[in-house]
N, CA and C atoms as an extended XYZ file, in Angstrom:
573
Properties=species:S:1:pos:R:3:atomname:S:1:resname:S:1:resid:I:1 pbc="F F F"
N        -9.213       14.528       -9.670 N   UNK     1
C        -8.008       13.796       -9.308 CA  UNK     1
C        -7.889       13.761       -7.786 C   UNK     1
N        -7.604       12.595       -7.215 N   UNK     2
C        -7.460       12.486       -5.766 CA  UNK     2
C        -6.310       13.356       -5.261 C   UNK     2
N        -6.462       13.845       -4.042 N   UNK     3
C        -5.426       14.675       -3.453 CA  UNK     3
C        -4.650       13.888       -2.408 C   UNK     3
N        -3.373       14.196       -2.306 N   UNK     4
C        -2.504       13.578       -1.317 CA  UNK     4
C        -2.397       14.517       -0.128 C   UNK     4
N        -2.254       13.966        1.048 N   UNK     5
C        -2.051       14.795        2.235 CA  UNK     5
C        -0.651       15.383        2.174 C   UNK     5
N        -0.516       16.704        2.243 N   UNK     6
C         0.812       17.299        2.181 CA  UNK     6
C         1.644       16.994        3.425 C   UNK     6
N         2.944       16.935        3.242 N   UNK     7
C         3.868       16.657        4.343 CA  UNK     7
C         3.709       17.703        5.447 C   UNK     7
N         3.376       18.931        5.081 N   UNK     8
C         3.198       19.995        6.077 CA  UNK     8
C         2.097       19.655        7.083 C   UNK     8
N         1.185       18.774        6.730 N   UNK     9
C         0.093       18.383        7.629 CA  UNK     9
C         0.366       17.049        8.332 C   UNK     9
N         1.598       16.596        8.311 N   UNK    10
C         1.952       15.294        8.899 CA  UNK    10
C         1.588       15.210       10.374 C   UNK    10
N         1.776       16.282       11.114 N   UNK    11
C         1.470       16.249       12.549 CA  UNK    11
C        -0.006       15.999       12.819 C   UNK    11
N        -0.884       16.497       11.953 N   UNK    12
C        -2.314       16.235       12.141 CA  UNK    12
C        -2.643       14.775       11.868 C   UNK    12
N        -1.817       14.094       11.069 N   UNK    13
C        -2.017       12.665       10.817 CA  UNK    13
C        -1.541       11.814       11.990 C   UNK    13
N        -0.538       12.297       12.706 N   UNK    14
C        -0.002       11.550       13.842 CA  UNK    14
C        -0.978       11.576       15.018 C   UNK    14
N        -1.648       12.701       15.208 N   UNK    15
C        -2.604       12.849       16.313 CA  UNK    15
C        -3.956       13.306       15.774 C   UNK    15
N        -4.660       12.415       15.053 N   UNK    16
C        -5.953       12.820       14.499 CA  UNK    16
C        -7.004       12.960       15.598 C   UNK    16
N        -8.041       13.724       15.296 N   UNK    17
C        -9.172       13.840       16.217 CA  UNK    17
C        -9.876       12.490       16.279 C   UNK    17
N       -10.539       12.220       17.396 N   UNK    18
C       -11.191       10.934       17.603 CA  UNK    18
C       -12.129       10.564       16.463 C   UNK    18
N       -12.950       11.507       16.010 N   UNK    19
C       -13.923       11.188       14.968 CA  UNK    19
C       -13.272       10.954       13.605 C   UNK    19
N       -12.009       11.338       13.457 N   UNK    20
C       -11.304       11.178       12.193 CA  UNK    20
C       -10.433        9.926       12.164 C   UNK    20
N       -10.462        9.130       13.222 N   UNK    21
C        -9.539        8.006       13.297 CA  UNK    21
C       -10.238        6.743       13.786 C   UNK    21
N        -9.447        5.734       14.013 N   UNK    22
C        -9.895        4.487       14.631 CA  UNK    22
C        -8.746        3.991       15.497 C   UNK    22
N        -9.036        3.104       16.393 N   UNK    23
C        -8.022        2.569       17.298 CA  UNK    23
C        -7.171        1.542       16.549 C   UNK    23
N        -5.864        1.760       16.401 N   UNK    24
C        -5.018        0.787       15.709 CA  UNK    24
C        -5.126       -0.623       16.308 C   UNK    24
N        -5.357       -0.707       17.626 N   UNK    25
C        -5.468       -2.027       18.255 CA  UNK    25
C        -6.703       -2.782       17.756 C   UNK    25
N        -7.760       -2.062       17.401 N   UNK    26
C        -8.945       -2.741       16.876 CA  UNK    26
C        -8.652       -3.335       15.505 C   UNK    26
N        -7.820       -2.683       14.714 N   UNK    27
C        -7.409       -3.265       13.429 CA  UNK    27
C        -6.536       -4.495       13.668 C   UNK    27
N        -5.573       -4.369       14.561 N   UNK    28
C        -4.673       -5.494       14.861 CA  UNK    28
C        -5.469       -6.714       15.315 C   UNK    28
N        -6.547       -6.485       16.071 N   UNK    29
C        -7.383       -7.596       16.544 CA  UNK    29
C        -8.160       -8.268       15.412 C   UNK    29
N        -8.363       -7.580       14.304 N   UNK    30
C        -9.169       -8.125       13.204 CA  UNK    30
C        -8.367       -8.837       12.125 C   UNK    30
N        -7.063       -8.651       12.106 N   UNK    31
C        -6.238       -9.273       11.066 CA  UNK    31
C        -5.482      -10.466       11.646 C   UNK    31
N        -5.141      -11.435       10.804 N   UNK    32
C        -4.406      -12.611       11.299 CA  UNK    32
C        -2.902      -12.348       11.418 C   UNK    32
N        -2.555      -11.358       12.207 N   UNK    33
C        -1.163      -10.935       12.367 CA  UNK    33
C        -0.506      -11.729       13.498 C   UNK    33
N         0.775      -12.025       13.311 N   UNK    34
C         1.580      -12.696       14.336 CA  UNK    34
C         2.837      -11.862       14.573 C   UNK    34
N         3.378      -11.939       15.753 N   UNK    35
C         4.480      -11.077       16.165 CA  UNK    35
C         5.762      -11.249       15.355 C   UNK    35
N         5.884      -12.360       14.625 N   UNK    36
C         7.105      -12.611       13.869 CA  UNK    36
C         6.930      -12.405       12.367 C   UNK    36
N         5.843      -11.808       11.946 N   UNK    37
C         5.577      -11.649       10.523 CA  UNK    37
C         6.297      -10.449        9.919 C   UNK    37
N         6.314      -10.443        8.587 N   UNK    38
C         6.800       -9.317        7.806 CA  UNK    38
C         5.576       -8.661        7.187 C   UNK    38
N         5.353       -7.396        7.528 N   UNK    39
C         4.130       -6.684        7.155 CA  UNK    39
C         4.505       -5.339        6.550 C   UNK    39
N         3.653       -4.831        5.658 N   UNK    40
C         3.847       -3.492        5.098 CA  UNK    40
C         2.642       -2.620        5.403 C   UNK    40
N         2.918       -1.373        5.719 N   UNK    41
C         1.898       -0.334        5.851 CA  UNK    41
C         2.090        0.563        4.636 C   UNK    41
N         1.258        0.345        3.613 N   UNK    42
C         1.395        1.077        2.350 CA  UNK    42
C         0.570        2.357        2.441 C   UNK    42
N         1.247        3.476        2.188 N   UNK    43
C         0.625        4.776        2.398 CA  UNK    43
C         0.766        5.157        3.859 C   UNK    43
N         1.920        4.857        4.404 N   UNK    44
C         2.151        4.986        5.851 CA  UNK    44
C         2.094        6.410        6.367 C   UNK    44
N         2.364        7.378        5.513 N   UNK    45
C         2.445        8.747        6.011 CA  UNK    45
C         3.493        8.828        7.106 C   UNK    45
N         3.264        9.624        8.145 N   UNK    46
C         4.261        9.778        9.200 CA  UNK    46
C         4.223        8.672       10.258 C   UNK    46
N         3.409        7.644       10.065 N   UNK    47
C         3.494        6.473       10.929 CA  UNK    47
C         2.439        6.322       11.997 C   UNK    47
N         1.298        6.995       11.850 N   UNK    48
C         0.230        6.854       12.850 CA  UNK    48
C        -0.098        5.384       13.084 C   UNK    48
N        -0.191        4.580       12.045 N   UNK    49
C        -0.472        3.158       12.175 CA  UNK    49
C         0.809        2.320       12.195 C   UNK    49
N         1.837        2.780       11.519 N   UNK    50
C         3.092        2.009       11.431 CA  UNK    50
C         3.710        1.728       12.792 C   UNK    50
N         3.725        2.726       13.667 N   UNK    51
C         4.353        2.548       14.984 CA  UNK    51
C         3.623        1.480       15.800 C   UNK    51
N         2.287        1.505       15.933 N   UNK    52
C         1.616        0.424       16.658 CA  UNK    52
C         1.820       -0.945       16.009 C   UNK    52
N         1.838       -0.993       14.678 N   UNK    53
C         2.084       -2.277       14.003 CA  UNK    53
C         3.496       -2.782       14.322 C   UNK    53
N         4.476       -1.899       14.253 N   UNK    54
C         5.862       -2.298       14.536 CA  UNK    54
C         6.025       -2.766       15.978 C   UNK    54
N         5.331       -2.123       16.910 N   UNK    55
C         5.395       -2.568       18.308 CA  UNK    55
C         4.839       -3.981       18.439 C   UNK    55
N         3.751       -4.253       17.736 N   UNK    56
C         3.174       -5.592       17.785 CA  UNK    56
C         4.114       -6.607       17.132 C   UNK    56
N         4.801       -6.210       16.080 N   UNK    57
C         5.699       -7.098       15.339 CA  UNK    57
C         7.096       -7.121       15.959 C   UNK    57
N         7.176       -7.281       17.266 N   UNK    58
C         8.477       -7.205       17.940 CA  UNK    58
C         9.461       -8.278       17.478 C   UNK    58
N         8.983       -9.385       16.937 N   UNK    59
C         9.868      -10.415       16.394 CA  UNK    59
C         9.873      -10.435       14.878 C   UNK    59
N         9.253       -9.462       14.267 N   UNK    60
C         9.129       -9.417       12.814 CA  UNK    60
C         9.659       -8.108       12.256 C   UNK    60
N         9.085       -7.708       11.127 N   UNK    61
C         9.564       -6.515       10.438 CA  UNK    61
C         8.387       -5.769        9.840 C   UNK    61
N         8.475       -4.448        9.846 N   UNK    62
C         7.463       -3.610        9.225 CA  UNK    62
C         8.107       -2.743        8.155 C   UNK    62
N         7.576       -2.828        6.948 N   UNK    63
C         7.952       -1.923        5.874 CA  UNK    63
C         6.941       -0.779        5.865 C   UNK    63
N         7.410        0.441        6.047 N   UNK    64
C         6.568        1.628        5.954 CA  UNK    64
C         6.779        2.199        4.561 C   UNK    64
N         5.740        2.150        3.745 N   UNK    65
C         5.840        2.508        2.329 CA  UNK    65
C         5.043        3.778        2.079 C   UNK    65
N         5.668        4.753        1.424 N   UNK    66
C         4.956        5.978        1.076 CA  UNK    66
C         5.589        6.585       -0.166 C   UNK    66
N         4.830        7.459       -0.847 N   UNK    67
C         5.342        8.115       -2.052 CA  UNK    67
C         5.973        9.466       -1.747 C   UNK    67
N         5.887        9.906       -0.493 N   UNK    68
C         6.450       11.194       -0.108 CA  UNK    68
C         7.632       10.994        0.846 C   UNK    68
N         8.796       11.398        0.389 N   UNK    69
C        10.007       11.218        1.190 CA  UNK    69
C         9.911       11.933        2.536 C   UNK    69
N         9.276       13.103        2.554 N   UNK    70
C         9.133       13.856        3.801 CA  UNK    70
C         8.342       13.096        4.853 C   UNK    70
N         7.302       12.386        4.435 N   UNK    71
C         6.518       11.575        5.373 CA  UNK    71
C         7.389       10.458        5.949 C   UNK    71
N         8.177        9.821        5.094 N   UNK    72
C         9.037        8.725        5.557 CA  UNK    72
C        10.122        9.233        6.502 C   UNK    72
N        10.621       10.441        6.276 N   UNK    73
C        11.619       11.013        7.184 CA  UNK    73
C        11.016       11.227        8.576 C   UNK    73
N         9.804       11.748        8.613 N   UNK    74
C         9.123       11.939        9.903 CA  UNK    74
C         8.885       10.597       10.588 C   UNK    74
N         8.480        9.600        9.824 N   UNK    75
C         8.254        8.265       10.388 CA  UNK    75
C         9.559        7.691       10.938 C   UNK    75
N        10.636        7.812       10.199 N   UNK    76
C        11.929        7.282       10.656 CA  UNK    76
C        12.358        7.956       11.968 C   UNK    76
N        12.126        9.256       12.083 N   UNK    77
C        12.447        9.964       13.334 CA  UNK    77
C        11.627        9.415       14.499 C   UNK    77
N        10.344        9.202       14.249 N   UNK    78
C         9.463        8.685       15.301 CA  UNK    78
C         9.857        7.254       15.675 C   UNK    78
N        10.155        6.427       14.672 N   UNK    79
C        10.557        5.039       14.951 CA  UNK    79
C        11.841        5.021       15.782 C   UNK    79
N        12.788        5.881       15.460 N   UNK    80
C        14.042        5.951       16.227 CA  UNK    80
C        13.764        6.407       17.660 C   UNK    80
N        12.875        7.375       17.833 N   UNK    81
C        12.535        7.861       19.169 CA  UNK    81
C        11.899        6.755       20.020 C   UNK    81
N        11.136        5.866       19.372 N   UNK    82
C        10.506        4.743       20.074 CA  UNK    82
C        11.398        3.494       20.118 C   UNK    82
N        12.615        3.626       19.551 N   UNK    83
C        13.561        2.496       19.462 CA  UNK    83
C        12.951        1.312       18.720 C   UNK    83
N        12.278        1.628       17.628 N   UNK    84
C        11.655        0.611       16.776 CA  UNK    84
C        12.641        0.275       15.656 C   UNK    84
N        13.487       -0.713       15.887 N   UNK    85
C        14.526       -1.052       14.927 CA  UNK    85
C        14.057       -2.037       13.870 C   UNK    85
N        12.792       -2.423       13.952 N   UNK    86
C        12.238       -3.365       12.975 CA  UNK    86
C        11.439       -2.642       11.879 C   UNK    86
N        11.613       -1.326       11.770 N   UNK    87
C        10.909       -0.535       10.762 CA  UNK    87
C        11.890       -0.157        9.658 C   UNK    87
N        11.489       -0.443        8.421 N   UNK    88
C        12.268       -0.016        7.261 CA  UNK    88
C        11.373        0.836        6.378 C   UNK    88
N        11.827        2.039        6.059 N   UNK    89
C        11.043        2.910        5.191 CA  UNK    89
C        11.358        2.607        3.731 C   UNK    89
N        10.316        2.702        2.891 N   UNK    90
C        10.449        2.402        1.470 CA  UNK    90
C         9.751        3.499        0.680 C   UNK    90
N        10.512        4.219       -0.127 N   UNK    91
C         9.954        5.227       -1.014 CA  UNK    91
C         9.459        4.519       -2.268 C   UNK    91
N         8.215        4.761       -2.622 N   UNK    92
C         7.646        4.068       -3.771 CA  UNK    92
C         7.039        5.048       -4.765 C   UNK    92
N         6.688        4.531       -5.901 N   UNK    93
C         5.841        5.252       -6.848 CA  UNK    93
C         4.419        4.915       -6.436 C   UNK    93
N         3.446        5.612       -6.992 N   UNK    94
C         2.075        5.401       -6.533 CA  UNK    94
C         1.587        3.965       -6.715 C   UNK    94
N         1.850        3.363       -7.861 N   UNK    95
C         1.347        2.003       -8.104 CA  UNK    95
C         2.463        1.004       -8.336 C   UNK    95
N         3.679        1.358       -7.932 N   UNK    96
C         4.823        0.458       -8.057 CA  UNK    96
C         5.590        0.486       -6.744 C   UNK    96
N         5.576       -0.632       -6.038 N   UNK    97
C         6.248       -0.711       -4.739 CA  UNK    97
C         7.514       -1.550       -4.922 C   UNK    97
N         8.704       -0.983       -4.636 N   UNK    98
C         9.960       -1.678       -4.889 CA  UNK    98
C        10.289       -2.748       -3.827 C   UNK    98
N         9.418       -3.743       -3.729 N   UNK    99
C         9.654       -4.902       -2.872 CA  UNK    99
C         9.435       -6.161       -3.703 C   UNK    99
N        10.054       -7.269       -3.283 N   UNK   100
C         9.973       -8.519       -4.032 CA  UNK   100
C         8.592       -9.155       -3.971 C   UNK   100
N         8.271       -9.913       -5.001 N   UNK   101
C         7.037      -10.702       -5.035 CA  UNK   101
C         6.985      -11.614       -3.819 C   UNK   101
N         5.795      -11.794       -3.282 N   UNK   102
C         5.529      -12.744       -2.196 CA  UNK   102
C         6.477      -12.600       -1.007 C   UNK   102
N         6.826      -11.368       -0.678 N   UNK   103
C         7.713      -11.078        0.449 CA  UNK   103
C         6.962      -11.000        1.772 C   UNK   103
N         5.697      -10.585        1.720 N   UNK   104
C         4.984      -10.188        2.926 CA  UNK   104
C         3.978      -11.211        3.426 C   UNK   104
N         3.890      -11.298        4.752 N   UNK   105
C         2.828      -12.087        5.393 CA  UNK   105
C         1.533      -11.288        5.444 C   UNK   105
N         1.652       -9.963        5.496 N   UNK   106
C         0.480       -9.111        5.580 CA  UNK   106
C         0.760       -7.717        5.066 C   UNK   106
N        -0.313       -7.011        4.724 N   UNK   107
C        -0.189       -5.670        4.184 CA  UNK   107
C        -1.430       -4.881        4.571 C   UNK   107
N        -1.233       -3.610        4.915 N   UNK   108
C        -2.339       -2.730        5.271 CA  UNK   108
C        -2.358       -1.546        4.313 C   UNK   108
N        -3.531       -1.275        3.764 N   UNK   109
C        -3.807       -0.061        2.994 CA  UNK   109
C        -4.818        0.729        3.812 C   UNK   109
N        -4.359        1.671        4.597 N   UNK   110
C        -5.257        2.424        5.480 CA  UNK   110
C        -5.392        3.860        4.982 C   UNK   110
N        -6.577        4.191        4.465 N   UNK   111
C        -6.814        5.524        3.944 CA  UNK   111
C        -5.958        5.840        2.742 C   UNK   111
N        -5.580        4.811        2.004 N   UNK   112
C        -4.653        4.963        0.892 CA  UNK   112
C        -5.353        4.906       -0.463 C   UNK   112
N        -6.309        4.003       -0.617 N   UNK   113
C        -6.959        3.841       -1.921 CA  UNK   113
C        -7.691        5.111       -2.347 C   UNK   113
N        -8.287        5.831       -1.393 N   UNK   114
C        -9.020        7.044       -1.764 CA  UNK   114
C        -8.090        8.142       -2.276 C   UNK   114
N        -6.803        8.075       -1.953 N   UNK   115
C        -5.840        9.063       -2.429 CA  UNK   115
C        -5.138        8.624       -3.715 C   UNK   115
N        -5.326        7.377       -4.115 N   UNK   116
C        -4.626        6.842       -5.278 CA  UNK   116
C        -5.285        7.289       -6.580 C   UNK   116
N        -4.458        7.644       -7.543 N   UNK   117
C        -4.959        8.001       -8.861 CA  UNK   117
C        -5.507        6.757       -9.559 C   UNK   117
N        -4.828        5.625       -9.348 N   UNK   118
C        -5.260        4.345       -9.938 CA  UNK   118
C        -5.375        3.319       -8.812 C   UNK   118
N        -6.496        3.340       -8.122 N   UNK   119
C        -6.701        2.487       -6.948 CA  UNK   119
C        -6.582        1.007       -7.291 C   UNK   119
N        -7.139        0.579       -8.415 N   UNK   120
C        -7.078       -0.839       -8.793 CA  UNK   120
C        -5.644       -1.293       -9.020 C   UNK   120
N        -4.831       -0.445       -9.635 N   UNK   121
C        -3.419       -0.790       -9.865 CA  UNK   121
C        -2.663       -0.923       -8.550 C   UNK   121
N        -2.936       -0.008       -7.607 N   UNK   122
C        -2.284       -0.086       -6.299 CA  UNK   122
C        -2.722       -1.343       -5.557 C   UNK   122
N        -3.992       -1.682       -5.646 N   UNK   123
C        -4.521       -2.892       -5.005 CA  UNK   123
C        -3.831       -4.129       -5.592 C   UNK   123
N        -3.717       -4.179       -6.923 N   UNK   124
C        -3.063       -5.311       -7.595 CA  UNK   124
C        -1.591       -5.420       -7.196 C   UNK   124
N        -0.918       -4.281       -7.134 N   UNK   125
C         0.496       -4.262       -6.727 CA  UNK   125
C         0.646       -4.760       -5.290 C   UNK   125
N        -0.278       -4.382       -4.426 N   UNK   126
C        -0.240       -4.834       -3.035 CA  UNK   126
C        -0.417       -6.346       -2.953 C   UNK   126
N        -1.343       -6.894       -3.718 N   UNK   127
C        -1.581       -8.345       -3.721 CA  UNK   127
C        -0.346       -9.105       -4.221 C   UNK   127
N         0.398       -8.519       -5.154 N   UNK   128
C         1.617       -9.151       -5.681 CA  UNK   128
C         2.639       -9.405       -4.580 C   UNK   128
N         2.655       -8.542       -3.583 N   UNK   129
C         3.659       -8.624       -2.526 CA  UNK   129
C         3.370       -9.705       -1.486 C   UNK   129
N         2.142      -10.231       -1.492 N   UNK   130
C         1.735      -11.192       -0.460 CA  UNK   130
C         2.216      -12.610       -0.754 C   UNK   130
N         2.668      -13.268        0.309 N   UNK   131
C         2.961      -14.703        0.229 CA  UNK   131
C         1.647      -15.451        0.051 C   UNK   131
N         1.696      -16.706       -0.436 N   UNK   132
C         0.465      -17.496       -0.432 CA  UNK   132
C        -0.074      -17.561        1.000 C   UNK   132
N        -1.357      -17.406        1.162 N   UNK   133
C        -2.051      -17.347        2.452 CA  UNK   133
C        -1.810      -16.048        3.208 C   UNK   133
N        -1.151      -15.082        2.568 N   UNK   134
C        -0.944      -13.784        3.196 CA  UNK   134
C        -2.251      -13.026        3.323 C   UNK   134
N        -2.285      -12.031        4.199 N   UNK   135
C        -3.493      -11.244        4.433 CA  UNK   135
C        -3.299       -9.802        4.001 C   UNK   135
N        -4.404       -9.180        3.629 N   UNK   136
C        -4.405       -7.788        3.208 CA  UNK   136
C        -5.603       -7.104        3.852 C   UNK   136
N        -5.374       -6.006        4.537 N   UNK   137
C        -6.449       -5.253        5.179 CA  UNK   137
C        -6.566       -3.892        4.518 C   UNK   137
N        -7.776       -3.558        4.100 N   UNK   138
C        -8.063       -2.250        3.520 CA  UNK   138
C        -8.956       -1.499        4.502 C   UNK   138
N        -8.485       -0.344        4.950 N   UNK   139
C        -9.286        0.529        5.801 CA  UNK   139
C        -9.553        1.790        4.991 C   UNK   139
N       -10.827        2.129        4.868 N   UNK   140
C       -11.208        3.318        4.113 CA  UNK   140
C       -12.298        4.085        4.831 C   UNK   140
N       -12.561        5.277        4.349 N   UNK   141
C       -13.586        6.162        4.903 CA  UNK   141
C       -14.961        5.697        4.471 C   UNK   141
N       -15.894        5.726        5.390 N   UNK   142
C       -17.276        5.420        5.047 CA  UNK   142
C       -17.801        6.460        4.056 C   UNK   142
N       -18.635        6.038        3.102 N   UNK   143
C       -19.237        7.016        2.189 CA  UNK   143
C       -20.011        8.067        2.976 C   UNK   143
N       -20.115        9.261        2.409 N   UNK   144
C       -20.779       10.371        3.093 CA  UNK   144
C       -21.871       10.952        2.201 C   UNK   144
N       -22.962       11.329        2.817 N   UNK   145
C       -24.007       12.069        2.124 CA  UNK   145
C       -23.634       13.542        2.200 C   UNK   145
N       -23.456       14.172        1.066 N   UNK   146
C       -23.009       15.562        1.064 CA  UNK   146
C       -21.528       15.642        1.364 C   UNK   146
N       -21.032       16.847        1.520 N   UNK   147
C       -19.608       17.014        1.808 CA  UNK   147
C       -19.349       16.840        3.300 C   UNK   147
N       -18.447       15.914        3.653 N   UNK   148
C       -18.149       15.676        5.075 CA  UNK   148
C       -17.361       16.829        5.691 C   UNK   148
N       -17.434       16.914        7.018 N   UNK   149
C       -16.699       17.939        7.757 CA  UNK   149
C       -15.214       17.605        7.893 C   UNK   149
N       -14.861       16.339        7.718 N   UNK   150
C       -13.471       15.907        7.840 CA  UNK   150
C       -13.234       14.727        6.910 C   UNK   150
N       -11.972       14.426        6.684 N   UNK   151
C       -11.621       13.329        5.792 CA  UNK   151
C       -11.691       13.765        4.338 C   UNK   151
N       -11.525       12.808        3.432 N   UNK   152
C       -11.531       13.148        2.009 CA  UNK   152
C       -12.920       13.574        1.525 C   UNK   152
N       -12.974       14.294        0.418 N   UNK   153
C       -14.268       14.674       -0.147 CA  UNK   153
C       -15.114       13.432       -0.459 C   UNK   153
N       -16.422       13.603       -0.474 N   UNK   154
C       -17.350       12.490       -0.704 CA  UNK   154
C       -17.042       11.765       -2.013 C   UNK   154
N       -16.684       12.491       -3.069 N   UNK   155
C       -16.434       11.864       -4.373 CA  UNK   155
C       -15.168       11.009       -4.390 C   UNK   155
N       -14.257       11.220       -3.445 N   UNK   156
C       -13.026       10.434       -3.365 CA  UNK   156
C       -13.205        9.142       -2.579 C   UNK   156
N       -14.233        9.045       -1.792 N   UNK   157
C       -14.422        7.886       -0.915 CA  UNK   157
C       -14.844        6.668       -1.732 C   UNK   157
N       -14.335        5.518       -1.317 N   UNK   158
C       -14.588        4.263       -2.017 CA  UNK   158
C       -15.490        3.397       -1.154 C   UNK   158
N       -16.540        2.885       -1.730 N   UNK   159
C       -17.486        2.071       -0.956 CA  UNK   159
C       -16.871        0.724       -0.586 C   UNK   159
N       -17.391        0.141        0.465 N   UNK   160
C       -16.939       -1.184        0.889 CA  UNK   160
C       -17.193       -2.203       -0.224 C   UNK   160
N       -18.337       -2.103       -0.893 N   UNK   161
C       -18.648       -3.029       -1.991 CA  UNK   161
C       -17.609       -2.946       -3.104 C   UNK   161
N       -17.142       -1.735       -3.420 N   UNK   162
C       -16.115       -1.573       -4.455 CA  UNK   162
C       -14.796       -2.213       -4.033 C   UNK   162
N       -14.434       -2.055       -2.767 N   UNK   163
C       -13.198       -2.664       -2.260 CA  UNK   163
C       -13.311       -4.186       -2.318 C   UNK   163
N       -14.445       -4.721       -1.887 N   UNK   164
C       -14.654       -6.176       -1.932 CA  UNK   164
C       -14.558       -6.667       -3.375 C   UNK   164
N       -15.185       -5.956       -4.294 N   UNK   165
C       -15.152       -6.334       -5.713 CA  UNK   165
C       -13.723       -6.337       -6.255 C   UNK   165
N       -12.936       -5.317       -5.897 N   UNK   166
C       -11.540       -5.257       -6.348 CA  UNK   166
C       -10.750       -6.452       -5.815 C   UNK   166
N       -10.913       -6.759       -4.541 N   UNK   167
C       -10.178       -7.873       -3.939 CA  UNK   167
C       -10.568       -9.210       -4.534 C   UNK   167
N       -11.848       -9.453       -4.675 N   UNK   168
C       -12.313      -10.713       -5.258 CA  UNK   168
C       -11.863      -10.830       -6.708 C   UNK   168
N       -11.815       -9.692       -7.418 N   UNK   169
C       -11.349       -9.681       -8.806 CA  UNK   169
C        -9.884      -10.056       -8.942 C   UNK   169
N        -9.131       -9.919       -7.880 N   UNK   170
C        -7.712      -10.300       -7.878 CA  UNK   170
C        -7.506      -11.728       -7.367 C   UNK   170
N        -8.598      -12.422       -7.098 N   UNK   171
C        -8.498      -13.795       -6.605 CA  UNK   171
C        -8.302      -13.901       -5.110 C   UNK   171
N        -8.482      -12.792       -4.387 N   UNK   172
C        -8.369      -12.835       -2.935 CA  UNK   172
C        -9.697      -13.303       -2.342 C   UNK   172
N        -9.638      -13.864       -1.146 N   UNK   173
C       -10.848      -14.278       -0.434 CA  UNK   173
C       -11.130      -13.283        0.680 C   UNK   173
N       -12.386      -12.887        0.813 N   UNK   174
C       -12.745      -11.968        1.904 CA  UNK   174
C       -12.861      -12.769        3.192 C   UNK   174
N       -12.167      -12.331        4.219 N   UNK   175
C       -12.204      -12.965        5.533 CA  UNK   175
C       -13.280      -12.313        6.393 C   UNK   175
N       -13.303      -10.961        6.395 N   UNK   176
C       -14.304      -10.229        7.183 CA  UNK   176
C       -14.354       -8.795        6.705 C   UNK   176
N       -15.457       -8.144        7.026 N   UNK   177
C       -15.597       -6.715        6.762 CA  UNK   177
C       -16.556       -6.140        7.791 C   UNK   177
N       -16.250       -4.922        8.230 N   UNK   178
C       -17.096       -4.263        9.232 CA  UNK   178
C       -16.673       -2.812        9.398 C   UNK   178
N       -17.525       -2.063       10.066 N   UNK   179
C       -17.175       -0.688       10.407 CA  UNK   179
C       -16.139       -0.737       11.520 C   UNK   179
N       -15.198        0.173       11.433 N   UNK   180
C       -14.149        0.255       12.445 CA  UNK   180
C       -13.989        1.733       12.802 C   UNK   180
N       -14.418        2.103       13.958 N   UNK   181
C       -14.416        3.502       14.343 CA  UNK   181
C       -15.620        4.217       13.768 C   UNK   181
N       -15.776        5.473       14.106 N   UNK   182
C       -16.970        6.195       13.690 CA  UNK   182
C       -17.035        6.537       12.197 C   UNK   182
N       -15.906        6.573       11.499 N   UNK   183
C       -15.905        7.044       10.113 CA  UNK   183
C       -15.209        6.109        9.129 C   UNK   183
N       -14.831        4.906        9.571 N   UNK   184
C       -14.070        3.996        8.710 CA  UNK   184
C       -14.686        2.601        8.678 C   UNK   184
N       -14.300        1.856        7.648 N   UNK   185
C       -14.614        0.436        7.580 CA  UNK   185
C       -13.333       -0.313        7.239 C   UNK   185
N       -13.332       -1.608        7.502 N   UNK   186
C       -12.187       -2.449        7.155 CA  UNK   186
C       -12.692       -3.676        6.419 C   UNK   186
N       -11.913       -4.084        5.417 N   UNK   187
C       -12.152       -5.346        4.727 CA  UNK   187
C       -10.835       -6.114        4.792 C   UNK   187
N       -10.881       -7.335        5.296 N   UNK   188
C        -9.692       -8.172        5.417 CA  UNK   188
C        -9.794       -9.299        4.392 C   UNK   188
N        -8.729       -9.464        3.613 N   UNK   189
C        -8.666      -10.492        2.575 CA  UNK   189
C        -7.539      -11.466        2.889 C   UNK   189
N        -7.597      -12.645        2.277 N   UNK   190
C        -6.526      -13.633        2.355 CA  UNK   190
C        -6.197      -14.041        0.930 C   UNK   190
N        -4.921      -14.226        0.639 N   UNK   191
C        -4.492      -14.628       -0.700 CA  UNK   191
C        -4.730      -16.107       -0.907 C   UNK   191
């Protein structure tokens, strides 16, 4: 069963080591995001990616979605400290996100599918939230030979091919895919 990052480790998620992360700006450069869009960061944790996304969306809105209330509380504190008034936290169930159909221009699943008990269900739920022509970016850990020194265990990691297959199976179109940072890849889809 996949493991969730405990709230007690939230600070390590906010300031990850270089080899354990990627530059949020490199993700922003790869997705068709505009400053006035409505976007969700699903599996936001304490907001490592949510805060940079919200800064970029200065004329839009960011929904920070997580299943752990403690993570959302930490994110809300950080957003308030940065005066990010366009961030709304949303407590969800693992594969049920309490937002309306076709609400979002874009959605990011960053390091989320590998922690999901039912990754396909979460992917399908995420696609439901997208407007027609909306975009979805999946960032996951590169597969590892043997047990990695950091990140999720090798058996929890999802291959890029599996992510592409899930997206295409939902009727999404792949826009691009590539390695992003030393230990991650990204696949960008369009509805």
